[in-house]
MDAnalysis code that builds the backbone (N, CA, C; Angstrom):
import MDAnalysis as mda
import numpy as np

u = mda.Universe.empty(660, n_residues=220, atom_resindex=np.repeat(np.arange(220), 3), trajectory=True)
u.add_TopologyAttr("name", ["N", "CA", "C"] * 220)
u.add_TopologyAttr("resid", np.arange(1, 221))
u.add_TopologyAttr("resname", ["MET", "LYS", "ASN", "LEU", "ASP", "ILE", "SER", "THR", "ILE", "LEU", "ALA", "SER", "ALA", "ILE", "HIS", "GLU", "SER", "LYS", "ASN", "GLN", "VAL", "GLY", "THR", "LEU", "LEU", "TYR", "LYS", "LEU", "GLN", "SER", "LEU", "LYS", "ASP", "THR", "LEU", "PRO", "GLN", "SER", "ASP", "GLN", "ASN", "GLN", "ASP", "LYS", "ILE", "VAL", "THR", "ILE", "GLU", "GLU", "SER", "LEU", "LYS", "LYS", "LEU", "ASN", "ASP", "GLU", "TRP", "VAL", "GLU", "TYR", "LEU", "TYR", "LEU", "TYR", "LYS", "LEU", "ALA", "SER", "ASP", "GLY", "TYR", "GLU", "LEU", "HIS", "ILE", "ASP", "THR", "PHE", "LEU", "MET", "ASP", "GLU", "PHE", "LEU", "ASP", "ASP", "GLN", "THR", "PHE", "ALA", "LEU", "GLN", "PRO", "SER", "ALA", "ASN", "ALA", "LYS", "SER", "LEU", "GLU", "LEU", "GLU", "TYR", "GLN", "CYS", "ASP", "PRO", "LYS", "LEU", "ILE", "GLY", "THR", "PHE", "ASP", "GLU", "ARG", "LEU", "MET", "THR", "ALA", "VAL", "VAL", "SER", "THR", "ALA", "VAL", "TYR", "ASN", "ALA", "ILE", "ARG", "PHE", "ALA", "LYS", "SER", "LYS", "ILE", "CYS", "ILE", "ASN", "ALA", "SER", "LEU", "ASP", "ASN", "GLY", "PHE", "LEU", "VAL", "LEU", "ALA", "ILE", "ASP", "ASP", "ASP", "GLY", "LYS", "GLY", "PHE", "ASP", "SER", "ASP", "LEU", "ILE", "GLU", "ASP", "THR", "SER", "ASP", "PHE", "ASP", "GLU", "SER", "ASN", "THR", "GLY", "LEU", "GLY", "LEU", "TYR", "PHE", "SER", "ALA", "LEU", "SER", "ALA", "ASN", "ALA", "HIS", "GLN", "LEU", "LYS", "ASP", "THR", "LYS", "GLY", "PHE", "ILE", "LYS", "ARG", "GLU", "VAL", "SER", "SER", "LEU", "LEU", "GLY", "GLY", "ALA", "ARG", "LEU", "ALA", "VAL", "TYR", "LEU", "PRO", "GLN"])
u.atoms.positions = np.array([
    [-43.264, 8.249, -87.109],
    [-42.540, 8.048, -85.860],
    [-43.360, 8.603, -84.689],
    [-43.467, 7.820, -83.626],
    [-44.263, 8.228, -82.473],
    [-43.585, 9.361, -81.724],
    [-44.329, 10.405, -81.396],
    [-43.778, 11.517, -80.632],
    [-43.633, 11.127, -79.159],
    [-42.492, 11.468, -78.573],
    [-42.238, 11.171, -77.174],
    [-42.473, 12.402, -76.326],
    [-43.042, 12.185, -75.157],
    [-43.246, 13.276, -74.211],
    [-41.895, 13.766, -73.713],
    [-41.739, 15.089, -73.557],
    [-40.453, 15.666, -73.162],
    [-40.004, 15.147, -71.797],
    [-40.959, 14.902, -70.890],
    [-40.591, 14.399, -69.569],
    [-40.003, 12.996, -69.655],
    [-40.517, 12.193, -70.600],
    [-39.983, 10.848, -70.801],
    [-38.566, 10.917, -71.348],
    [-38.339, 11.836, -72.254],
    [-36.996, 12.016, -72.818],
    [-36.025, 12.441, -71.733],
    [-36.441, 13.379, -70.882],
    [-35.574, 13.844, -69.799],
    [-35.275, 12.714, -68.816],
    [-36.276, 11.916, -68.493],
    [-36.073, 10.800, -67.579],
    [-35.069, 9.809, -68.156],
    [-35.167, 9.539, -69.451],
    [-34.226, 8.626, -70.113],
    [-32.813, 9.200, -70.117],
    [-32.718, 10.511, -70.347],
    [-31.409, 11.173, -70.352],
    [-30.768, 11.122, -68.973],
    [-31.582, 11.335, -67.937],
    [-31.078, 11.264, -66.565],
    [-30.584, 9.861, -66.257],
    [-31.331, 8.858, -66.699],
    [-30.941, 7.467, -66.460],
    [-29.606, 7.159, -67.117],
    [-29.420, 7.613, -68.350],
    [-28.157, 7.383, -69.048],
    [-27.005, 8.116, -68.368],
    [-27.263, 9.343, -67.923],
    [-26.226, 10.114, -67.230],
    [-25.827, 9.438, -65.927],
    [-26.809, 8.915, -65.221],
    [-26.546, 8.189, -63.976],
    [-25.645, 6.986, -64.241],
    [-25.908, 6.261, -65.322],
    [-25.079, 5.111, -65.666],
    [-23.645, 5.526, -65.987],
    [-23.490, 6.663, -66.649],
    [-22.159, 7.162, -66.970],
    [-21.382, 7.538, -65.709],
    [-22.089, 8.158, -64.755],
    [-21.455, 8.506, -63.486],
    [-21.010, 7.238, -62.763],
    [-21.831, 6.194, -62.816],
    [-21.469, 4.924, -62.198],
    [-20.215, 4.339, -62.808],
    [-20.087, 4.439, -64.129],
    [-18.881, 3.956, -64.813],
    [-17.655, 4.754, -64.385],
    [-17.799, 6.068, -64.280],
    [-16.690, 6.917, -63.843],
    [-16.256, 6.579, -62.415],
    [-17.224, 6.316, -61.549],
    [-16.906, 5.949, -60.169],
    [-16.111, 4.653, -60.117],
    [-16.500, 3.687, -60.944],
    [-15.787, 2.403, -60.995],
    [-14.348, 2.607, -61.460],
    [-14.167, 3.408, -62.512],
    [-12.822, 3.659, -63.036],
    [-11.980, 4.444, -62.033],
    [-12.612, 5.365, -61.328],
    [-11.901, 6.161, -60.329],
    [-11.433, 5.278, -59.173],
    [-12.288, 4.346, -58.767],
    [-11.910, 3.411, -57.710],
    [-10.726, 2.557, -58.148],
    [-10.726, 2.128, -59.408],
    [-9.607, 1.335, -59.938],
    [-8.317, 2.140, -59.929],
    [-8.418, 3.422, -60.294],
    [-7.250, 4.294, -60.276],
    [-6.735, 4.486, -58.858],
    [-7.661, 4.691, -57.921],
    [-7.278, 4.900, -56.523],
    [-6.566, 3.679, -55.959],
    [-7.013, 2.493, -56.377],
    [-6.408, 1.257, -55.874],
    [-4.983, 1.050, -56.372],
    [-4.648, 1.672, -57.510],
    [-3.294, 1.506, -58.052],
    [-2.285, 2.447, -57.400],
    [-2.772, 3.461, -56.684],
    [-1.882, 4.438, -56.059],
    [-1.620, 4.088, -54.603],
    [-0.401, 4.284, -54.135],
    [-0.121, 4.060, -52.710],
    [-0.852, 5.086, -51.852],
    [-1.174, 4.713, -50.619],
    [-1.895, 5.606, -49.723],
    [-1.148, 6.915, -49.484],
    [0.143, 6.873, -49.607],
    [0.966, 8.066, -49.356],
    [0.990, 9.023, -50.544],
    [0.447, 8.602, -51.682],
    [0.463, 9.449, -52.874],
    [-0.319, 10.731, -52.608],
    [0.255, 11.879, -53.008],
    [-0.366, 13.171, -52.733],
    [-1.663, 13.383, -53.518],
    [-1.886, 12.556, -54.524],
    [-3.101, 12.694, -55.319],
    [-4.300, 11.958, -54.720],
    [-4.063, 11.179, -53.665],
    [-5.160, 10.429, -53.063],
    [-6.289, 11.347, -52.579],
    [-5.921, 12.446, -51.918],
    [-6.944, 13.373, -51.406],
    [-7.754, 13.991, -52.536],
    [-7.082, 14.299, -53.642],
    [-7.788, 14.873, -54.790],
    [-8.767, 13.868, -55.381],
    [-8.339, 12.616, -55.441],
    [-9.197, 11.573, -55.991],
    [-10.420, 11.368, -55.095],
    [-10.217, 11.388, -53.776],
    [-11.337, 11.229, -52.835],
    [-12.340, 12.361, -53.011],
    [-11.840, 13.584, -53.191],
    [-12.728, 14.732, -53.388],
    [-13.578, 14.563, -54.645],
    [-12.931, 14.132, -55.744],
    [-13.658, 13.899, -56.992],
    [-14.659, 12.763, -56.820],
    [-14.244, 11.710, -56.119],
    [-15.106, 10.558, -55.896],
    [-16.361, 10.935, -55.126],
    [-16.202, 11.735, -54.074],
    [-17.362, 12.142, -53.273],
    [-18.298, 13.045, -54.064],
    [-17.729, 13.891, -54.929],
    [-18.567, 14.754, -55.765],
    [-19.380, 13.916, -56.753],
    [-18.760, 12.879, -57.312],
    [-19.466, 12.007, -58.242],
    [-20.546, 11.193, -57.533],
    [-20.265, 10.758, -56.302],
    [-21.277, 10.024, -55.533],
    [-22.490, 10.907, -55.263],
    [-22.229, 12.158, -54.911],
    [-23.330, 13.087, -54.668],
    [-24.138, 13.310, -55.947],
    [-23.441, 13.454, -57.075],
    [-24.128, 13.636, -58.351],
    [-24.958, 12.406, -58.695],
    [-24.408, 11.230, -58.432],
    [-25.137, 9.989, -58.699],
    [-26.415, 9.919, -57.859],
    [-26.298, 10.302, -56.584],
    [-27.481, 10.300, -55.710],
    [-28.521, 11.316, -56.180],
    [-28.055, 12.432, -56.721],
    [-28.979, 13.435, -57.238],
    [-29.728, 12.905, -58.458],
    [-29.044, 12.163, -59.322],
    [-29.719, 11.569, -60.475],
    [-30.801, 10.601, -60.010],
    [-30.475, 9.798, -58.983],
    [-31.467, 8.874, -58.427],
    [-32.678, 9.650, -57.920],
    [-32.403, 10.746, -57.203],
    [-33.490, 11.592, -56.687],
    [-34.356, 12.123, -57.821],
    [-33.729, 12.582, -58.908],
    [-34.484, 13.145, -60.022],
    [-35.356, 12.087, -60.696],
    [-34.836, 10.859, -60.799],
    [-35.632, 9.782, -61.390],
    [-36.856, 9.465, -60.530],
    [-36.638, 9.354, -59.227],
    [-37.762, 9.112, -58.319],
    [-38.731, 10.282, -58.346],
    [-38.195, 11.506, -58.420],
    [-39.039, 12.700, -58.450],
    [-39.943, 12.677, -59.679],
    [-39.370, 12.318, -60.813],
    [-40.158, 12.222, -62.050],
    [-41.273, 11.205, -61.897],
    [-40.948, 10.036, -61.339],
    [-41.947, 8.973, -61.187],
    [-43.031, 9.355, -60.180],
    [-42.623, 9.997, -59.096],
    [-43.599, 10.422, -58.094],
    [-44.536, 11.482, -58.653],
    [-43.964, 12.453, -59.359],
    [-44.761, 13.559, -59.894],
    [-45.703, 13.104, -61.000],
    [-45.355, 12.011, -61.681],
    [-46.186, 11.522, -62.783],
    [-47.009, 10.306, -62.383],
    [-47.056, 10.029, -61.066],
    [-47.799, 8.869, -60.545],
    [-47.300, 7.563, -61.143],
    [-46.009, 7.521, -61.459],
    [-45.446, 6.308, -62.050],
    [-44.579, 5.517, -61.098],
    [-44.603, 5.884, -59.809],
    [-43.772, 5.177, -58.832],
    [-44.629, 4.206, -58.033],
    [-44.175, 2.958, -57.945],
    [-44.871, 1.937, -57.167],
    [-44.163, 1.761, -55.828],
    [-44.870, 2.072, -54.748],
    [-44.293, 1.953, -53.414],
    [-44.008, 0.497, -53.065],
    [-42.877, 0.286, -52.383],
    [-42.512, -1.029, -51.868],
    [-42.349, -0.885, -50.357],
    [-43.445, -1.061, -49.637],
    [-43.449, -0.857, -48.196],
    [-42.947, -2.117, -47.480],
    [-42.041, -1.909, -46.541],
    [-41.532, -3.017, -45.745],
    [-41.278, -2.510, -44.333],
    [-40.967, -3.424, -43.421],
    [-40.723, -3.077, -42.025],
    [-39.234, -3.218, -41.708],
    [-38.685, -2.225, -41.007],
    [-37.250, -2.177, -40.760],
    [-36.942, -1.895, -39.289],
    [-35.859, -2.480, -38.819],
    [-35.297, -2.102, -37.531],
    [-34.535, -0.811, -37.770],
    [-34.964, 0.284, -37.153],
    [-34.424, 1.600, -37.472],
    [-32.944, 1.730, -37.134],
    [-32.492, 1.036, -36.101],
    [-31.074, 1.084, -35.755],
    [-30.218, 0.590, -36.929],
    [-30.664, -0.469, -37.589],
    [-29.924, -1.005, -38.724],
    [-30.021, -0.076, -39.936],
    [-31.222, 0.456, -40.182],
    [-31.409, 1.354, -41.322],
    [-30.541, 2.600, -41.186],
    [-30.559, 3.236, -40.008],
    [-29.773, 4.457, -39.807],
    [-28.280, 4.172, -39.806],
    [-27.894, 3.017, -39.308],
    [-26.483, 2.635, -39.342],
    [-26.000, 2.513, -40.785],
    [-26.828, 1.923, -41.649],
    [-26.479, 1.803, -43.071],
    [-26.350, 3.176, -43.730],
    [-27.288, 4.076, -43.421],
    [-27.245, 5.424, -44.016],
    [-25.998, 6.182, -43.564],
    [-25.695, 6.077, -42.283],
    [-24.528, 6.773, -41.740],
    [-23.241, 6.240, -42.354],
    [-23.155, 4.932, -42.490],
    [-21.957, 4.312, -43.080],
    [-21.757, 4.792, -44.518],
    [-22.843, 4.843, -45.295],
    [-22.749, 5.242, -46.699],
    [-22.375, 6.711, -46.867],
    [-22.835, 7.551, -45.937],
    [-22.623, 9.002, -46.061],
    [-21.408, 9.504, -45.286],
    [-20.809, 8.639, -44.484],
    [-19.669, 9.045, -43.656],
    [-18.505, 9.635, -44.453],
    [-18.118, 9.032, -45.589],
    [-17.005, 9.609, -46.357],
    [-17.255, 11.048, -46.800],
    [-18.495, 11.360, -47.158],
    [-18.808, 12.731, -47.580],
    [-18.680, 13.701, -46.411],
    [-19.115, 13.264, -45.229],
    [-18.966, 14.104, -44.038],
    [-17.497, 14.255, -43.669],
    [-16.743, 13.166, -43.758],
    [-15.318, 13.204, -43.439],
    [-14.570, 14.171, -44.354],
    [-14.996, 14.207, -45.627],
    [-14.330, 15.082, -46.599],
    [-14.472, 16.554, -46.215],
    [-15.501, 16.881, -45.433],
    [-15.722, 18.249, -44.967],
    [-15.371, 18.410, -43.487],
    [-14.693, 17.386, -42.920],
    [-14.279, 17.396, -41.506],
    [-15.475, 17.577, -40.571],
    [-16.581, 16.899, -40.896],
    [-17.794, 16.976, -40.092],
    [-18.056, 15.639, -39.404],
    [-18.599, 15.702, -38.201],
    [-19.000, 14.501, -37.479],
    [-20.415, 14.126, -37.902],
    [-20.606, 12.861, -38.253],
    [-21.923, 12.360, -38.636],
    [-22.275, 11.176, -37.747],
    [-23.423, 11.256, -37.080],
    [-23.849, 10.181, -36.190],
    [-25.337, 9.944, -36.340],
    [-25.829, 8.870, -35.705],
    [-27.268, 8.630, -35.696],
    [-27.714, 8.283, -34.285],
    [-29.003, 8.519, -34.028],
    [-29.595, 8.226, -32.726],
    [-30.995, 7.649, -32.914],
    [-31.298, 6.603, -32.186],
    [-32.664, 6.075, -32.135],
    [-32.723, 4.983, -31.087],
    [-33.928, 4.649, -30.668],
    [-34.140, 3.520, -29.776],
    [-33.718, 2.247, -30.519],
    [-32.850, 1.437, -29.933],
    [-32.360, 0.226, -30.615],
    [-33.471, -0.726, -31.041],
    [-34.635, -0.633, -30.410],
    [-35.740, -1.543, -30.717],
    [-36.810, -0.905, -31.605],
    [-36.581, 0.333, -32.032],
    [-37.593, 1.039, -32.831],
    [-37.777, 0.372, -34.193],
    [-39.049, 0.152, -34.558],
    [-39.406, -0.439, -35.839],
    [-40.135, 0.608, -36.682],
    [-39.836, 0.636, -37.983],
    [-40.515, 1.560, -38.881],
    [-40.966, 0.866, -40.151],
    [-42.054, 1.353, -40.732],
    [-42.598, 0.795, -41.974],
    [-42.620, 1.880, -43.035],
    [-41.919, 1.631, -44.155],
    [-41.795, 2.639, -45.204],
    [-41.152, 2.046, -46.448],
    [-41.067, 2.851, -47.508],
    [-40.375, 2.477, -48.734],
    [-38.889, 2.782, -48.553],
    [-38.067, 1.742, -48.537],
    [-36.641, 1.916, -48.243],
    [-35.930, 2.755, -49.301],
    [-36.254, 2.554, -50.567],
    [-35.566, 3.294, -51.621],
    [-35.821, 4.797, -51.509],
    [-37.082, 5.155, -51.290],
    [-37.410, 6.573, -51.177],
    [-36.757, 7.203, -49.954],
    [-36.830, 6.529, -48.804],
    [-36.292, 7.124, -47.586],
    [-34.761, 7.164, -47.592],
    [-34.136, 6.216, -48.272],
    [-32.683, 6.283, -48.433],
    [-32.310, 7.518, -49.239],
    [-33.062, 7.786, -50.316],
    [-32.798, 8.961, -51.145],
    [-33.095, 10.250, -50.385],
    [-34.168, 10.255, -49.592],
    [-34.519, 11.450, -48.810],
    [-33.440, 11.752, -47.778],
    [-32.982, 10.724, -47.065],
    [-31.956, 10.929, -46.037],
    [-30.653, 11.429, -46.664],
    [-30.228, 10.812, -47.758],
    [-28.971, 11.235, -48.378],
    [-29.066, 12.662, -48.902],
    [-30.209, 13.022, -49.481],
    [-30.395, 14.391, -49.972],
    [-30.327, 15.394, -48.825],
    [-30.976, 15.073, -47.706],
    [-30.982, 15.970, -46.551],
    [-29.596, 16.081, -45.925],
    [-28.869, 14.980, -45.874],
    [-27.523, 15.018, -45.293],
    [-26.579, 15.820, -46.181],
    [-26.663, 15.618, -47.487],
    [-25.820, 16.410, -48.392],
    [-26.100, 17.903, -48.231],
    [-27.353, 18.250, -48.050],
    [-27.695, 19.659, -47.830],
    [-27.141, 20.151, -46.493],
    [-27.248, 19.306, -45.458],
    [-26.723, 19.681, -44.141],
    [-25.207, 19.854, -44.175],
    [-24.526, 19.052, -44.992],
    [-23.068, 19.154, -45.107],
    [-22.663, 20.542, -45.596],
    [-23.500, 21.155, -46.400],
    [-23.193, 22.491, -46.918],
    [-23.196, 23.550, -45.828],
    [-23.992, 23.345, -44.766],
    [-24.201, 24.405, -43.783],
    [-23.719, 24.080, -42.370],
    [-23.526, 22.811, -42.066],
    [-23.122, 22.430, -40.712],
    [-21.745, 22.976, -40.372],
    [-21.567, 23.317, -39.103],
    [-20.268, 23.800, -38.640],
    [-19.348, 22.643, -38.247],
    [-19.928, 21.646, -37.548],
    [-19.086, 20.546, -37.084],
    [-19.820, 19.218, -36.968],
    [-21.168, 19.224, -36.936],
    [-21.874, 17.985, -36.610],
    [-23.228, 17.872, -37.300],
    [-23.559, 16.626, -37.686],
    [-24.862, 16.287, -38.268],
    [-25.356, 15.019, -37.570],
    [-26.642, 14.974, -37.276],
    [-27.211, 13.798, -36.630],
    [-28.470, 13.345, -37.369],
    [-28.503, 12.069, -37.756],
    [-29.695, 11.446, -38.325],
    [-30.397, 10.733, -37.178],
    [-31.678, 10.938, -37.020],
    [-32.361, 10.303, -35.893],
    [-33.769, 9.872, -36.267],
    [-34.307, 8.969, -35.470],
    [-35.642, 8.441, -35.717],
    [-36.370, 8.261, -34.390],
    [-37.689, 8.484, -34.427],
    [-38.513, 8.335, -33.227],
    [-39.964, 8.149, -33.645],
    [-40.818, 7.815, -32.687],
    [-42.255, 7.741, -32.917],
    [-42.930, 8.946, -32.282],
    [-43.914, 9.525, -32.997],
    [-44.621, 10.695, -32.490],
    [-46.080, 10.637, -32.934],
    [-46.968, 10.306, -31.999],
    [-48.411, 10.288, -32.273],
    [-48.785, 9.503, -33.528],
    [-48.264, 8.292, -33.646],
    [-48.607, 7.434, -34.774],
    [-47.782, 7.663, -36.020],
    [-46.790, 8.542, -35.943],
    [-45.895, 8.797, -37.075],
    [-44.475, 8.349, -36.736],
    [-43.813, 7.726, -37.700],
    [-42.371, 7.543, -37.616],
    [-41.745, 8.850, -38.089],
    [-40.876, 9.430, -37.262],
    [-40.235, 10.691, -37.621],
    [-38.764, 10.435, -37.930],
    [-38.402, 10.621, -39.188],
    [-37.001, 10.556, -39.617],
    [-36.499, 11.988, -39.736],
    [-35.449, 12.329, -38.996],
    [-35.007, 13.728, -38.973],
    [-33.502, 13.838, -39.174],
    [-33.104, 14.941, -39.788],
    [-31.691, 15.267, -39.977],
    [-31.450, 16.618, -39.337],
    [-30.601, 16.639, -38.307],
    [-30.275, 17.858, -37.566],
    [-28.835, 18.277, -37.854],
    [-28.590, 19.578, -37.861],
    [-27.212, 20.059, -37.987],
    [-26.982, 21.250, -37.057],
    [-25.725, 21.650, -36.935],
    [-25.392, 22.772, -36.048],
    [-25.019, 24.021, -36.836],
    [-25.619, 24.166, -38.020],
    [-25.377, 25.347, -38.836],
    [-26.219, 26.530, -38.392],
    [-26.431, 27.471, -39.304],
    [-27.165, 28.701, -38.961],
    [-28.673, 28.487, -38.888],
    [-29.156, 27.358, -39.409],
    [-30.589, 27.072, -39.356],
    [-31.358, 27.697, -40.500],
    [-32.642, 27.362, -40.588],
    [-33.505, 27.926, -41.621],
    [-33.845, 29.374, -41.293],
    [-34.090, 30.161, -42.337],
    [-34.626, 31.507, -42.127],
    [-35.996, 31.381, -41.463],
    [-36.345, 32.359, -40.646],
    [-37.588, 32.284, -39.867],
    [-38.825, 32.112, -40.741],
    [-38.822, 32.673, -41.955],
    [-40.003, 32.564, -42.810],
    [-40.091, 31.215, -43.507],
    [-39.062, 30.373, -43.342],
    [-39.089, 29.044, -43.947],
    [-39.431, 27.964, -42.939],
    [-39.534, 28.348, -41.658],
    [-39.881, 27.370, -40.630],
    [-41.391, 27.272, -40.570],
    [-41.905, 26.218, -41.175],
    [-43.354, 26.093, -41.301],
    [-43.719, 24.637, -41.502],
    [-44.978, 24.329, -41.237],
    [-45.508, 23.005, -41.545],
    [-45.701, 22.940, -43.054],
    [-45.076, 21.954, -43.688],
    [-45.149, 21.868, -45.140],
    [-46.076, 20.753, -45.593],
    [-47.115, 20.475, -44.821],
    [-48.060, 19.439, -45.243],
    [-48.783, 19.860, -46.521],
    [-49.030, 21.177, -46.679],
    [-49.560, 21.695, -47.940],
    [-48.383, 22.233, -48.728],
    [-47.672, 21.326, -49.368],
    [-46.381, 21.684, -49.945],
    [-46.523, 22.147, -51.378],
    [-45.839, 23.207, -51.701],
    [-45.881, 23.775, -53.044],
    [-44.478, 23.765, -53.613],
    [-44.296, 23.144, -54.771],
    [-42.973, 23.018, -55.362],
    [-42.348, 24.381, -55.679],
    [-43.153, 25.432, -55.742],
    [-42.618, 26.721, -56.150],
    [-41.900, 27.447, -55.029],
    [-42.081, 26.998, -53.763],
    [-41.524, 27.789, -52.676],
    [-40.286, 27.169, -52.043],
    [-39.671, 26.211, -52.712],
    [-38.468, 25.619, -52.154],
    [-37.685, 24.938, -53.254],
    [-36.556, 24.350, -52.922],
    [-35.733, 23.667, -53.899],
    [-36.238, 22.265, -54.193],
    [-35.606, 21.634, -55.178],
    [-36.016, 20.301, -55.583],
    [-35.852, 19.279, -54.464],
    [-34.814, 19.456, -53.639],
    [-34.574, 18.503, -52.557],
    [-35.747, 18.426, -51.594],
    [-36.262, 19.587, -51.172],
    [-37.403, 19.619, -50.266],
    [-38.685, 19.162, -50.970],
    [-38.811, 19.515, -52.222],
    [-39.978, 19.073, -52.994],
    [-39.998, 17.556, -53.097],
    [-38.834, 16.966, -53.374],
    [-38.720, 15.513, -53.450],
    [-39.046, 14.874, -52.104],
    [-38.515, 15.450, -51.027],
    [-38.774, 14.911, -49.687],
    [-40.263, 14.953, -49.364],
    [-40.918, 16.059, -49.726],
    [-42.345, 16.204, -49.455],
    [-43.177, 15.210, -50.265],
    [-42.843, 15.041, -51.545],
    [-43.567, 14.073, -52.371],
    [-43.365, 12.657, -51.852],
    [-42.133, 12.342, -51.423],
    [-41.828, 11.010, -50.911],
    [-42.602, 10.725, -49.635],
    [-42.662, 11.722, -48.750],
    [-43.422, 11.555, -47.510],
    [-44.906, 11.410, -47.819],
    [-45.406, 12.249, -48.728],
    [-46.826, 12.259, -49.072],
    [-47.271, 10.963, -49.737],
    [-46.335, 10.262, -50.372],
    [-46.654, 8.988, -51.023],
    [-46.968, 7.893, -50.006],
    [-46.495, 8.084, -48.757],
    [-46.778, 7.137, -47.691],
    [-48.134, 7.475, -47.069],
    [-49.068, 6.558, -47.170],
    [-50.423, 6.825, -46.693],
    [-50.961, 5.632, -45.920],
    [-51.570, 5.903, -44.784],
    [-52.233, 4.882, -43.981],
    [-53.680, 5.322, -43.789],
    [-54.593, 4.609, -44.449],
    [-56.000, 5.009, -44.489],
    [-56.095, 6.435, -45.044],
    [-56.569, 7.407, -44.272],
    [-56.711, 8.776, -44.789],
    [-55.555, 9.684, -44.370],
    [-54.550, 9.105, -43.717],
    [-53.436, 9.905, -43.205],
    [-52.217, 9.782, -44.118],
    [-51.732, 10.933, -44.570],
    [-50.559, 10.959, -45.444],
    [-49.346, 11.528, -44.698],
    [-48.170, 11.165, -45.185],
    [-46.938, 11.694, -44.617],
    [-46.706, 13.138, -45.028],
    [-45.826, 13.807, -44.313],
    [-45.489, 15.205, -44.609],
    [-44.112, 15.514, -44.040],
    [-43.604, 16.697, -44.324],
    [-42.313, 17.113, -43.785],
    [-42.463, 18.427, -43.023],
    [-41.531, 18.669, -42.121],
    [-41.453, 19.942, -41.403],
    [-40.014, 20.436, -41.413],
    [-39.870, 21.748, -41.539],
    [-38.576, 22.409, -41.368],
    [-38.613, 23.129, -40.033],
    [-37.648, 22.837, -39.181],
    [-37.696, 23.324, -37.808],
    [-36.326, 23.795, -37.342],
    [-36.328, 24.432, -36.173],
    [-35.076, 24.726, -35.468],
    [-34.693, 23.462, -34.708],
    [-33.457, 23.048, -34.824],
    [-33.014, 21.827, -34.164],
    [-32.814, 22.064, -32.670],
    [-33.601, 21.358, -31.861],
    [-33.410, 21.434, -30.411],
    [-32.215, 20.583, -29.981],
    [-31.768, 19.722, -30.886],
    [-30.647, 18.829, -30.586],
    [-29.298, 19.504, -30.807],
    [-29.150, 20.186, -31.960],
    [-27.856, 20.767, -32.321],
    [-27.909, 22.278, -32.523],
    [-29.105, 22.865, -32.518],
    [-29.215, 24.315, -32.595],
    [-29.291, 24.898, -33.983],
    [-29.135, 24.068, -35.013],
    [-29.196, 24.569, -36.383],
    [-30.515, 24.243, -37.043],
    [-30.447, 23.663, -38.244],
    [-31.652, 23.300, -38.981],
    [-32.039, 21.853, -38.698],
    [-33.324, 21.585, -38.826],
    [-33.849, 20.227, -38.673],
    [-34.900, 19.988, -39.748],
    [-34.673, 18.970, -40.573],
    [-35.677, 18.535, -41.524],
    [-36.274, 17.247, -40.986],
    [-37.579, 17.241, -40.727],
    [-38.255, 16.072, -40.164],
    [-39.261, 15.524, -41.149],
    [-39.191, 14.224, -41.402],
    [-40.089, 13.537, -42.311],
    [-41.030, 12.675, -41.493],
    [-42.323, 12.936, -41.581],
    [-43.331, 12.231, -40.800],
    [-44.032, 11.180, -41.662],
    [-43.943, 9.926, -41.265],
    [-44.537, 8.818, -42.017],
    [-45.553, 8.086, -41.153],
    [-46.817, 8.000, -41.581],
    [-47.836, 7.323, -40.776],
    [-47.507, 5.843, -40.628],
    [-47.765, 5.329, -39.423],
    [-47.434, 3.927, -39.114],
    [-48.700, 3.132, -38.770],
])
């Protein structure tokens, strides 16, 4: 019998777990549809549903992380109208923000165009927003802009912000000095390359909301 690499086994296990979470979400939605809106259990079901959605997104992140770390991910670069992309992200994440009574919005030039891998950046944005939901006091903003040849995708919140020793340029990113979410974001940004220029991330103080800001820089 051929021996399997442990990382391959873990990736397969994550994939199966993700599928199980998807099945649970479908069944939960069916249950929710059978209950009247006035039922006192509706709020409990929504809470469970949002937790499962977050877990499902984390499984997706772990699968991409495995592929990126093992050079097994094939980039699918395309061009997007950023207003539409951010609107889609905000719509998908709005229920999670609502569950915590937080305002979630997006800002960008309506005509801004960006070129990137949609799957990776969708996972990066959702991971950053879920993290911001943990610390924000009342508001989170997803925004996009151009800066010296880079598309900057950023998530700002009005929480306490990063500790001063964590506010740094993470272009030389080390998986040992942060959590998996930031490691995944850094690998995803770094996978985007234009000639000799690679993407990177920065952790900053938010000038927009006063809390934390995670900025993803993608060469254009």
